[in-house]
N, CA, C, O and the ligand as a Tripos MOL2 file, in Angstrom:
@<TRIPOS>MOLECULE
protein
  229   227    58     0     0
PROTEIN
NO_CHARGES

@<TRIPOS>ATOM
      1 N          -8.7780    9.5620    0.5800 N.3       1 MET1
      2 CA         -8.0580    8.2910    0.7110 C.3       1 MET1
      3 C          -7.8280    7.6810   -0.6730 C.2       1 MET1
      4 O          -8.7090    7.7090   -1.5320 O.2       1 MET1
      5 N          -6.6690    7.1480   -0.8630 N.am      2 ASN2
      6 CA         -6.3330    6.5090   -2.1220 C.3       2 ASN2
      7 C          -5.9070    5.0660   -1.8860 C.2       2 ASN2
      8 O          -5.6710    4.6330   -0.7580 O.2       2 ASN2
      9 N          -5.8190    4.3460   -2.9880 N.am      3 CYS3
     10 CA         -5.2510    3.0090   -2.9520 C.3       3 CYS3
     11 C          -3.9830    3.0070   -3.7840 C.2       3 CYS3
     12 O          -3.8480    3.7740   -4.7380 O.2       3 CYS3
     13 N          -3.0750    2.1550   -3.4220 N.am      4 TYR4
     14 CA         -1.8270    2.0230   -4.1710 C.3       4 TYR4
     15 C          -1.6360    0.5600   -4.5030 C.2       4 TYR4
     16 O          -1.6830   -0.3140   -3.6370 O.2       4 TYR4
     17 N          -1.4170    0.3170   -5.7970 N.am      5 GLN5
     18 CA         -1.3310   -1.0670   -6.2500 C.3       5 GLN5
     19 C           0.0950   -1.4440   -6.6210 C.2       5 GLN5
     20 O           0.8060   -0.6930   -7.2890 O.2       5 GLN5
     21 N           0.4860   -2.6140   -6.1750 N.am      6 CYS6
     22 CA          1.8080   -3.1340   -6.5270 C.3       6 CYS6
     23 C           1.8540   -3.4170   -8.0230 C.2       6 CYS6
     24 O           0.9460   -4.0520   -8.5590 O.2       6 CYS6
     25 N           2.9050   -2.9520   -8.7090 N.am      7 PRO7
     26 CA          2.9900   -3.1530  -10.1580 C.3       7 PRO7
     27 C           3.2600   -4.5940  -10.5410 C.2       7 PRO7
     28 O           3.0310   -4.9740  -11.6900 O.2       7 PRO7
     29 N           3.7330   -5.3970   -9.6250 N.am      8 ASP8
     30 CA          4.0870   -6.7700   -9.9670 C.3       8 ASP8
     31 C           2.9620   -7.7650   -9.6880 C.2       8 ASP8
     32 O           2.6090   -8.5620  -10.5570 O.2       8 ASP8
     33 N           2.4030   -7.7230   -8.4890 N.am      9 CYS9
     34 CA          1.4870   -8.7960   -8.0990 C.3       9 CYS9
     35 C           0.0480   -8.3320   -7.9440 C.2       9 CYS9
     36 O          -0.8600   -9.1530   -7.8150 O.2       9 CYS9
     37 N          -0.1660   -7.0250   -7.9560 N.am     10 GLY10
     38 CA         -1.5340   -6.5520   -7.8470 C.3      10 GLY10
     39 C          -2.0030   -6.3260   -6.4250 C.2      10 GLY10
     40 O          -3.1580   -5.9590   -6.2040 O.2      10 GLY10
     41 N          -1.1330   -6.5380   -5.4640 N.am     11 TYR11
     42 CA         -1.4960   -6.2210   -4.0740 C.3      11 TYR11
     43 C          -1.9120   -4.7650   -3.9810 C.2      11 TYR11
     44 O          -1.2780   -3.8930   -4.5750 O.2      11 TYR11
     45 N          -2.9770   -4.5000   -3.2390 N.am     12 ILE12
     46 CA         -3.4590   -3.1300   -3.0920 C.3      12 ILE12
     47 C          -3.3710   -2.6920   -1.6430 C.2      12 ILE12
     48 O          -3.9030   -3.3420   -0.7430 O.2      12 ILE12
     49 N          -2.6900   -1.5800   -1.4380 N.am     13 TYR13
     50 CA         -2.7130   -0.9490   -0.1220 C.3      13 TYR13
     51 C          -3.7990    0.1060   -0.1280 C.2      13 TYR13
     52 O          -3.7390    1.0640   -0.8990 O.2      13 TYR13
     53 N          -4.7930   -0.0680    0.7300 N.am     14 ASN14
     54 CA         -5.9270    0.8500    0.8160 C.3      14 ASN14
     55 C          -5.7240    1.7400    2.0380 C.2      14 ASN14
     56 O          -5.7190    1.2640    3.1730 O.2      14 ASN14
     57 N          -5.5580    3.0390    1.7910 N.am     15 GLU15
     58 CA         -5.2910    3.9570    2.9090 C.3      15 GLU15
     59 C          -6.4360    3.9590    3.9150 C.2      15 GLU15
     60 O          -6.2030    4.1000    5.1160 O.2      15 GLU15
     61 N          -7.6480    3.8060    3.4490 N.am     16 ALA16
     62 CA         -8.8000    3.8170    4.3500 C.3      16 ALA16
     63 C          -8.7880    2.6150    5.2900 C.2      16 ALA16
     64 O          -9.2470    2.7000    6.4290 O.2      16 ALA16
     65 N          -8.2690    1.5200    4.8110 N.am     17 LYS17
     66 CA         -8.2760    0.2880    5.6000 C.3      17 LYS17
     67 C          -6.9500    0.0080    6.2800 C.2      17 LYS17
     68 O          -6.8980   -0.7200    7.2710 O.2      17 LYS17
     69 N          -5.8820    0.5780    5.7560 N.am     18 GLY18
     70 CA         -4.5650    0.2070    6.2500 C.3      18 GLY18
     71 C          -4.3020   -1.2580    5.9310 C.2      18 GLY18
     72 O          -4.8790   -1.8110    4.9940 O.2      18 GLY18
     73 N          -3.4390   -1.8760    6.7030 N.am     19 ASP19
     74 CA         -3.1890   -3.3000    6.5370 C.3      19 ASP19
     75 C          -2.8440   -3.8650    7.9070 C.2      19 ASP19
     76 O          -1.6840   -3.9090    8.3190 O.2      19 ASP19
     77 N          -3.8870   -4.2900    8.5880 N.am     20 ALA20
     78 CA         -3.7160   -4.7420    9.9640 C.3      20 ALA20
     79 C          -2.7370   -5.9090   10.0390 C.2      20 ALA20
     80 O          -1.9880   -6.0500   11.0060 O.2      20 ALA20
     81 N          -2.7580   -6.7380    9.0020 N.am     21 HIS21
     82 CA         -1.8790   -7.9030    8.9850 C.3      21 HIS21
     83 C          -0.4110   -7.4870    9.0100 C.2      21 HIS21
     84 O           0.4430   -8.1830    9.5590 O.2      21 HIS21
     85 N          -0.1410   -6.3320    8.4020 N.am     22 GLU22
     86 CA          1.2380   -5.8460    8.3490 C.3      22 GLU22
     87 C           1.5280   -4.8250    9.4470 C.2      22 GLU22
     88 O           2.6460   -4.3230    9.5660 O.2      22 GLU22
     89 N           0.5030   -4.5270   10.2450 N.am     23 GLY23
     90 CA          0.7150   -3.6180   11.3580 C.3      23 GLY23
     91 C           0.4560   -2.1600   11.0470 C.2      23 GLY23
     92 O           0.8850   -1.2830   11.7960 O.2      23 GLY23
     93 N          -0.2490   -1.8830    9.9390 N.am     24 TYR24
     94 CA         -0.5620   -0.5040    9.6030 C.3      24 TYR24
     95 C          -2.0370   -0.2330    9.8900 C.2      24 TYR24
     96 O          -2.9080   -0.9200    9.3580 O.2      24 TYR24
     97 N          -2.3160    0.7430   10.7110 N.am     25 PRO25
     98 CA         -3.7050    0.9960   11.1230 C.3      25 PRO25
     99 C          -4.5340    1.6010    9.9980 C.2      25 PRO25
    100 O          -3.9980    2.1560    9.0390 O.2      25 PRO25
    101 N          -5.8550    1.4840   10.1330 N.am     26 SER26
    102 CA         -6.7330    2.0920    9.1460 C.3      26 SER26
    103 C          -6.5080    3.6010    9.1160 C.2      26 SER26
    104 O          -6.3060    4.2260   10.1570 O.2      26 SER26
    105 N          -6.5420    4.1710    7.9350 N.am     27 GLY27
    106 CA         -6.3220    5.5970    7.7810 C.3      27 GLY27
    107 C          -4.8660    5.9740    7.6120 C.2      27 GLY27
    108 O          -4.5520    7.1490    7.4180 O.2      27 GLY27
    109 N          -3.9680    5.0020    7.6810 N.am     28 MET28
    110 CA         -2.5420    5.2850    7.4890 C.3      28 MET28
    111 C          -2.2810    5.6450    6.0340 C.2      28 MET28
    112 O          -2.5210    4.8530    5.1240 O.2      28 MET28
    113 N          -1.7790    6.8720    5.8380 N.am     29 LYS29
    114 CA         -1.4710    7.3160    4.4870 C.3      29 LYS29
    115 C          -0.3020    6.5150    3.9170 C.2      29 LYS29
    116 O           0.6340    6.1460    4.6270 O.2      29 LYS29
    117 N          -0.3870    6.2620    2.6120 N.am     30 PHE30
    118 CA          0.7160    5.5620    1.9570 C.3      30 PHE30
    119 C           2.0060    6.3420    2.1380 C.2      30 PHE30
    120 O           3.0750    5.7670    2.3450 O.2      30 PHE30
    121 N           1.8870    7.6570    2.0570 N.am     31 ALA31
    122 CA          3.0640    8.5150    2.2240 C.3      31 ALA31
    123 C           3.6460    8.4130    3.6280 C.2      31 ALA31
    124 O           4.8170    8.7220    3.8490 O.2      31 ALA31
    125 N           2.8120    7.9730    4.5790 N.am     32 GLY32
    126 CA          3.2730    7.8660    5.9530 C.3      32 GLY32
    127 C           3.8960    6.5180    6.2770 C.2      32 GLY32
    128 O           4.4090    6.3150    7.3770 O.2      32 GLY32
    129 N           3.8510    5.6010    5.3250 N.am     33 LEU33
    130 CA          4.4690    4.2990    5.5640 C.3      33 LEU33
    131 C           5.9790    4.4560    5.6160 C.2      33 LEU33
    132 O           6.5380    5.3630    4.9990 O.2      33 LEU33
    133 N           6.6280    3.5830    6.3440 N.am     34 PRO34
    134 CA          8.0880    3.7050    6.4440 C.3      34 PRO34
    135 C           8.7610    3.5050    5.0900 C.2      34 PRO34
    136 O           8.2400    2.8090    4.2180 O.2      34 PRO34
    137 N           9.9160    4.1220    4.9330 N.am     35 GLU35
    138 CA         10.6390    4.0240    3.6670 C.3      35 GLU35
    139 C          10.9870    2.5740    3.3370 C.2      35 GLU35
    140 O          11.1500    2.2170    2.1700 O.2      35 GLU35
    141 N          11.1000    1.7460    4.3700 N.am     36 GLU36
    142 CA         11.4670    0.3500    4.1310 C.3      36 GLU36
    143 C          10.2570   -0.5200    3.8210 C.2      36 GLU36
    144 O          10.3640   -1.7430    3.7380 O.2      36 GLU36
    145 N           9.0970    0.1270    3.6500 N.am     37 PHE37
    146 CA          7.8930   -0.6190    3.2920 C.3      37 PHE37
    147 C           8.1400   -1.4530    2.0420 C.2      37 PHE37
    148 O           8.6630   -0.9600    1.0430 O.2      37 PHE37
    149 N           7.7580   -2.7210    2.1130 N.am     38 VAL38
    150 CA          7.8220   -3.5710    0.9340 C.3      38 VAL38
    151 C           6.4690   -4.2180    0.7250 C.2      38 VAL38
    152 O           5.6880   -4.3690    1.6640 O.2      38 VAL38
    153 N           6.2000   -4.5930   -0.4970 N.am     39 CYS39
    154 CA          4.9590   -5.2990   -0.7860 C.3      39 CYS39
    155 C           4.9090   -6.5830    0.0390 C.2      39 CYS39
    156 O           5.8420   -7.3840   -0.0190 O.2      39 CYS39
    157 N           3.8420   -6.7930    0.8020 N.am     40 PRO40
    158 CA          3.7560   -7.9980    1.6280 C.3      40 PRO40
    159 C           3.6160   -9.2770    0.8190 C.2      40 PRO40
    160 O           3.8750  -10.3670    1.3290 O.2      40 PRO40
    161 N           3.2120   -9.1540   -0.4230 N.am     41 ASP41
    162 CA          2.9970  -10.3490   -1.2310 C.3      41 ASP41
    163 C           4.2000  -10.7390   -2.0780 C.2      41 ASP41
    164 O           4.4830  -11.9250   -2.2460 O.2      41 ASP41
    165 N           4.9050   -9.7570   -2.6090 N.am     42 CYS42
    166 CA          5.9970  -10.1090   -3.5230 C.3      42 CYS42
    167 C           7.2770   -9.3510   -3.2380 C.2      42 CYS42
    168 O           8.2810   -9.5590   -3.9190 O.2      42 CYS42
    169 N           7.2600   -8.4670   -2.2340 N.am     43 ALA43
    170 CA          8.4700   -7.7870   -1.8070 C.3      43 ALA43
    171 C           9.0430   -6.8130   -2.8330 C.2      43 ALA43
    172 O          10.2540   -6.5980   -2.8830 O.2      43 ALA43
    173 N           8.1660   -6.2200   -3.6560 N.am     44 VAL44
    174 CA          8.6160   -5.0600   -4.4160 C.3      44 VAL44
    175 C           9.0940   -4.0190   -3.4100 C.2      44 VAL44
    176 O           8.3850   -3.7230   -2.4480 O.2      44 VAL44
    177 N          10.2490   -3.4750   -3.6110 N.am     45 ARG45
    178 CA         10.8930   -2.7170   -2.5490 C.3      45 ARG45
    179 C          10.6430   -1.2310   -2.5720 C.2      45 ARG45
    180 O          10.8570   -0.5560   -1.5650 O.2      45 ARG45
    181 N          10.1960   -0.7040   -3.6900 N.am     46 TYR46
    182 CA         10.1730    0.7510   -3.7660 C.3      46 TYR46
    183 C           8.7650    1.3040   -3.7620 C.2      46 TYR46
    184 O           7.9510    0.9860   -4.6290 O.2      46 TYR46
    185 N           8.4910    2.1320   -2.7770 N.am     47 LYS47
    186 CA          7.1630    2.7150   -2.6710 C.3      47 LYS47
    187 C           6.7780    3.4610   -3.9380 C.2      47 LYS47
    188 O           5.6170    3.4440   -4.3480 O.2      47 LYS47
    189 N           7.7570    4.1170   -4.5590 N.am     48 GLU48
    190 CA          7.4420    4.9180   -5.7360 C.3      48 GLU48
    191 C           7.0300    4.0720   -6.9330 C.2      48 GLU48
    192 O           6.5170    4.5950   -7.9220 O.2      48 GLU48
    193 N           7.2550    2.7590   -6.8440 N.am     49 ASP49
    194 CA          6.8130    1.8790   -7.9250 C.3      49 ASP49
    195 C           5.3310    1.5610   -7.8280 C.2      49 ASP49
    196 O           4.7140    1.1430   -8.8080 O.2      49 ASP49
    197 N           4.7640    1.7580   -6.6570 N.am     50 PHE50
    198 CA          3.3310    1.4780   -6.4960 C.3      50 PHE50
    199 C           2.5210    2.4880   -7.2880 C.2      50 PHE50
    200 O           2.8960    3.6550   -7.4030 O.2      50 PHE50
    201 N           1.4210    2.0280   -7.8250 N.am     51 VAL51
    202 CA          0.5890    2.8590   -8.6890 C.3      51 VAL51
    203 C          -0.6360    3.3410   -7.9300 C.2      51 VAL51
    204 O          -1.3760    2.5520   -7.3420 O.2      51 VAL51
    205 N          -0.8320    4.6510   -7.9560 N.am     52 CYS52
    206 CA         -2.0050    5.2210   -7.3050 C.3      52 CYS52
    207 C          -3.2340    4.9200   -8.1420 C.2      52 CYS52
    208 O          -3.2670    5.2250   -9.3340 O.2      52 CYS52
    209 N          -4.2300    4.3310   -7.5320 N.am     53 ILE53
    210 CA         -5.4790    4.0140   -8.2310 C.3      53 ILE53
    211 C          -6.6430    4.5810   -7.4330 C.2      53 ILE53
    212 O          -6.4930    4.9640   -6.2730 O.2      53 ILE53
    213 N          -7.7830    4.6260   -8.0630 N.am     54 GLU54
    214 CA         -8.9640    5.1010   -7.3550 C.3      54 GLU54
    215 C          -9.4280    4.0540   -6.3500 C.2      54 GLU54
    216 O          -9.3040    2.8510   -6.5790 O.2      54 GLU54
    217 N          -9.9550    4.5290   -5.2540 N.am     55 THR55
    218 CA        -10.4590    3.6280   -4.2240 C.3      55 THR55
    219 C         -11.6540    2.8520   -4.7510 C.2      55 THR55
    220 O         -12.6240    3.4480   -5.2190 O.2      55 THR55
    221 N         -11.5940    1.5250   -4.6820 N.am     56 PRO56
    222 CA        -12.7580    0.7290   -5.1020 C.3      56 PRO56
    223 C         -13.9560    1.0540   -4.2170 C.2      56 PRO56
    224 O         -13.8240    1.2880   -3.0150 O.2      56 PRO56
    225 N         -15.1000    1.0600   -4.8310 N.am     57 GLN57
    226 CA        -16.3100    1.3450   -4.0580 C.3      57 GLN57
    227 C         -16.8790    0.0780   -3.4650 C.2      57 GLN57
    228 O         -17.9010    0.1220   -2.7800 O.2      57 GLN57
    229 ZN          3.5810   -7.1420   -4.9100 Zn       58 ZN58
@<TRIPOS>BOND
     1     1     2 1
     2     2     3 1
     3     3     4 2
     4     3     5 am
     5     5     6 1
     6     6     7 1
     7     7     8 2
     8     7     9 am
     9     9    10 1
    10    10    11 1
    11    11    12 2
    12    11    13 am
    13    13    14 1
    14    14    15 1
    15    15    16 2
    16    15    17 am
    17    17    18 1
    18    18    19 1
    19    19    20 2
    20    19    21 am
    21    21    22 1
    22    22    23 1
    23    23    24 2
    24    23    25 am
    25    25    26 1
    26    26    27 1
    27    27    28 2
    28    27    29 am
    29    29    30 1
    30    30    31 1
    31    31    32 2
    32    31    33 am
    33    33    34 1
    34    34    35 1
    35    35    36 2
    36    35    37 am
    37    37    38 1
    38    38    39 1
    39    39    40 2
    40    39    41 am
    41    41    42 1
    42    42    43 1
    43    43    44 2
    44    43    45 am
    45    45    46 1
    46    46    47 1
    47    47    48 2
    48    47    49 am
    49    49    50 1
    50    50    51 1
    51    51    52 2
    52    51    53 am
    53    53    54 1
    54    54    55 1
    55    55    56 2
    56    55    57 am
    57    57    58 1
    58    58    59 1
    59    59    60 2
    60    59    61 am
    61    61    62 1
    62    62    63 1
    63    63    64 2
    64    63    65 am
    65    65    66 1
    66    66    67 1
    67    67    68 2
    68    67    69 am
    69    69    70 1
    70    70    71 1
    71    71    72 2
    72    71    73 am
    73    73    74 1
    74    74    75 1
    75    75    76 2
    76    75    77 am
    77    77    78 1
    78    78    79 1
    79    79    80 2
    80    79    81 am
    81    81    82 1
    82    82    83 1
    83    83    84 2
    84    83    85 am
    85    85    86 1
    86    86    87 1
    87    87    88 2
    88    87    89 am
    89    89    90 1
    90    90    91 1
    91    91    92 2
    92    91    93 am
    93    93    94 1
    94    94    95 1
    95    95    96 2
    96    95    97 am
    97    97    98 1
    98    98    99 1
    99    99   100 2
   100    99   101 am
   101   101   102 1
   102   102   103 1
   103   103   104 2
   104   103   105 am
   105   105   106 1
   106   106   107 1
   107   107   108 2
   108   107   109 am
   109   109   110 1
   110   110   111 1
   111   111   112 2
   112   111   113 am
   113   113   114 1
   114   114   115 1
   115   115   116 2
   116   115   117 am
   117   117   118 1
   118   118   119 1
   119   119   120 2
   120   119   121 am
   121   121   122 1
   122   122   123 1
   123   123   124 2
   124   123   125 am
   125   125   126 1
   126   126   127 1
   127   127   128 2
   128   127   129 am
   129   129   130 1
   130   130   131 1
   131   131   132 2
   132   131   133 am
   133   133   134 1
   134   134   135 1
   135   135   136 2
   136   135   137 am
   137   137   138 1
   138   138   139 1
   139   139   140 2
   140   139   141 am
   141   141   142 1
   142   142   143 1
   143   143   144 2
   144   143   145 am
   145   145   146 1
   146   146   147 1
   147   147   148 2
   148   147   149 am
   149   149   150 1
   150   150   151 1
   151   151   152 2
   152   151   153 am
   153   153   154 1
   154   154   155 1
   155   155   156 2
   156   155   157 am
   157   157   158 1
   158   158   159 1
   159   159   160 2
   160   159   161 am
   161   161   162 1
   162   162   163 1
   163   163   164 2
   164   163   165 am
   165   165   166 1
   166   166   167 1
   167   167   168 2
   168   167   169 am
   169   169   170 1
   170   170   171 1
   171   171   172 2
   172   171   173 am
   173   173   174 1
   174   174   175 1
   175   175   176 2
   176   175   177 am
   177   177   178 1
   178   178   179 1
   179   179   180 2
   180   179   181 am
   181   181   182 1
   182   182   183 1
   183   183   184 2
   184   183   185 am
   185   185   186 1
   186   186   187 1
   187   187   188 2
   188   187   189 am
   189   189   190 1
   190   190   191 1
   191   191   192 2
   192   191   193 am
   193   193   194 1
   194   194   195 1
   195   195   196 2
   196   195   197 am
   197   197   198 1
   198   198   199 1
   199   199   200 2
   200   199   201 am
   201   201   202 1
   202   202   203 1
   203   203   204 2
   204   203   205 am
   205   205   206 1
   206   206   207 1
   207   207   208 2
   208   207   209 am
   209   209   210 1
   210   210   211 1
   211   211   212 2
   212   211   213 am
   213   213   214 1
   214   214   215 1
   215   215   216 2
   216   215   217 am
   217   217   218 1
   218   218   219 1
   219   219   220 2
   220   219   221 am
   221   221   222 1
   222   222   223 1
   223   223   224 2
   224   223   225 am
   225   225   226 1
   226   226   227 1
   227   227   228 2
@<TRIPOS>SUBSTRUCTURE
     1 MET1         2 RESIDUE 1 A MET
     2 ASN2         6 RESIDUE 1 A ASN
     3 CYS3        10 RESIDUE 1 A CYS
     4 TYR4        14 RESIDUE 1 A TYR
     5 GLN5        18 RESIDUE 1 A GLN
     6 CYS6        22 RESIDUE 1 A CYS
     7 PRO7        26 RESIDUE 1 A PRO
     8 ASP8        30 RESIDUE 1 A ASP
     9 CYS9        34 RESIDUE 1 A CYS
    10 GLY10       38 RESIDUE 1 A GLY
    11 TYR11       42 RESIDUE 1 A TYR
    12 ILE12       46 RESIDUE 1 A ILE
    13 TYR13       50 RESIDUE 1 A TYR
    14 ASN14       54 RESIDUE 1 A ASN
    15 GLU15       58 RESIDUE 1 A GLU
    16 ALA16       62 RESIDUE 1 A ALA
    17 LYS17       66 RESIDUE 1 A LYS
    18 GLY18       70 RESIDUE 1 A GLY
    19 ASP19       74 RESIDUE 1 A ASP
    20 ALA20       78 RESIDUE 1 A ALA
    21 HIS21       82 RESIDUE 1 A HIS
    22 GLU22       86 RESIDUE 1 A GLU
    23 GLY23       90 RESIDUE 1 A GLY
    24 TYR24       94 RESIDUE 1 A TYR
    25 PRO25       98 RESIDUE 1 A PRO
    26 SER26      102 RESIDUE 1 A SER
    27 GLY27      106 RESIDUE 1 A GLY
    28 MET28      110 RESIDUE 1 A MET
    29 LYS29      114 RESIDUE 1 A LYS
    30 PHE30      118 RESIDUE 1 A PHE
    31 ALA31      122 RESIDUE 1 A ALA
    32 GLY32      126 RESIDUE 1 A GLY
    33 LEU33      130 RESIDUE 1 A LEU
    34 PRO34      134 RESIDUE 1 A PRO
    35 GLU35      138 RESIDUE 1 A GLU
    36 GLU36      142 RESIDUE 1 A GLU
    37 PHE37      146 RESIDUE 1 A PHE
    38 VAL38      150 RESIDUE 1 A VAL
    39 CYS39      154 RESIDUE 1 A CYS
    40 PRO40      158 RESIDUE 1 A PRO
    41 ASP41      162 RESIDUE 1 A ASP
    42 CYS42      166 RESIDUE 1 A CYS
    43 ALA43      170 RESIDUE 1 A ALA
    44 VAL44      174 RESIDUE 1 A VAL
    45 ARG45      178 RESIDUE 1 A ARG
    46 TYR46      182 RESIDUE 1 A TYR
    47 LYS47      186 RESIDUE 1 A LYS
    48 GLU48      190 RESIDUE 1 A GLU
    49 ASP49      194 RESIDUE 1 A ASP
    50 PHE50      198 RESIDUE 1 A PHE
    51 VAL51      202 RESIDUE 1 A VAL
    52 CYS52      206 RESIDUE 1 A CYS
    53 ILE53      210 RESIDUE 1 A ILE
    54 GLU54      214 RESIDUE 1 A GLU
    55 THR55      218 RESIDUE 1 A THR
    56 PRO56      222 RESIDUE 1 A PRO
    57 GLN57      226 RESIDUE 1 A GLN
    58 ZN58       229 GROUP 0 **** ****
């Protein structure tokens, strides 16, 4: 499982946790998110702009 961080606001999508608030279940891979996925905090539009980071412990 990886985390992906928004380059603009620092929002982190954690694959292990998903994002229940946005309707993504725990374990949902970032790659499995819909192409129209946008950052919930600042609306960065492109998934490829998100930065893969190590999962915080
Ligand atoms: Zn953002």
